[in-house]
N, C-alpha and C positions, 0 to 999 in steps of 0.2 A: 754410259761404262758408266758414267760416277754415280746413277743409281744405282744401280748392280748392283755398288759397294759397296753404298749407300744403306740400304738392303741387308747384305751382308753384317756391316757390324749391327749394324739394326736387333734380327736375327741372334747377334752373338752375346749382348749386352739383355736380348731378353730370358735366352740357351740359360748366361751365365749369374742373372738375377735365378731363377727358379733355382738352381739347386746350395744355396744361399736360407734358397726362402725352403724349402725342402730340411735340408735344418737347421734353422729355426724349428718348424713345427715339426722336426723331434723331437726336439729340444724340450715344446713345450711341451709335446705328446705325453713325452713321459714323467715330467713334473709335472702336469694333471692327472698319470694315474698318481703316482705317490702318494694325495695328500688325498684326494680319494681313496686308498690302500688308507690310511693312518684316519681317514673317519670311517671307513666299515670297520677298521681296529679298533679303536676310539666308544662307538658304539652297540659295538658288540660284549666291549667290558662294562660300561657301563649297563648294557640288558642284564647282565651277569650278575651284574650288581643287584638289580632292583628286583629278579627272579630270585634270586637266594634271601633279600630279606620277605618277599612276598609267602614263599615257603617256608621258614624260620617261621615268623608267622600264621599260616593257616596251622604249624607241627601246633599251634601252641593253643594254639584254637579248639582245633578237635582237637584232642587232649581233654581242654578245659573239658568242650561238650563232652566226652565219653565216659572224665566220673563224678564226674556234673549227674546224666543216664545212671552212669553206676553207682550211685546216693540215693539213686529213686529206682533204680527197683531194689535195693539192699530194704530201702523200709517200705518194698509194698510188699516181700518174703515179707516183714515184718509184721507187719495190719497177720499176714494170712494166714503166719505163726498163732496173732494171736487169738486169727477169729475161729483158728480149727481147736484149740486149746479150751476155748469159750466153752 
């Protein structure tokens, strides 16, 4: 009988600890989820900033290349005109 009561008391303690543990796990899960969400948002913002910078630099370089190409085409056209006139 004593063993039965002792076993019942130990089982009660184990089950009561599980509820507290579940609560703690739930709180920890919420905290980790919040941290991960913040990290993802921060990474997203940093990535967008870097992409915007790269995009603007690429547009500038592309414009310069197009301008240089246009200048060379104009120069070649002028040479062709001079050749035709001679």
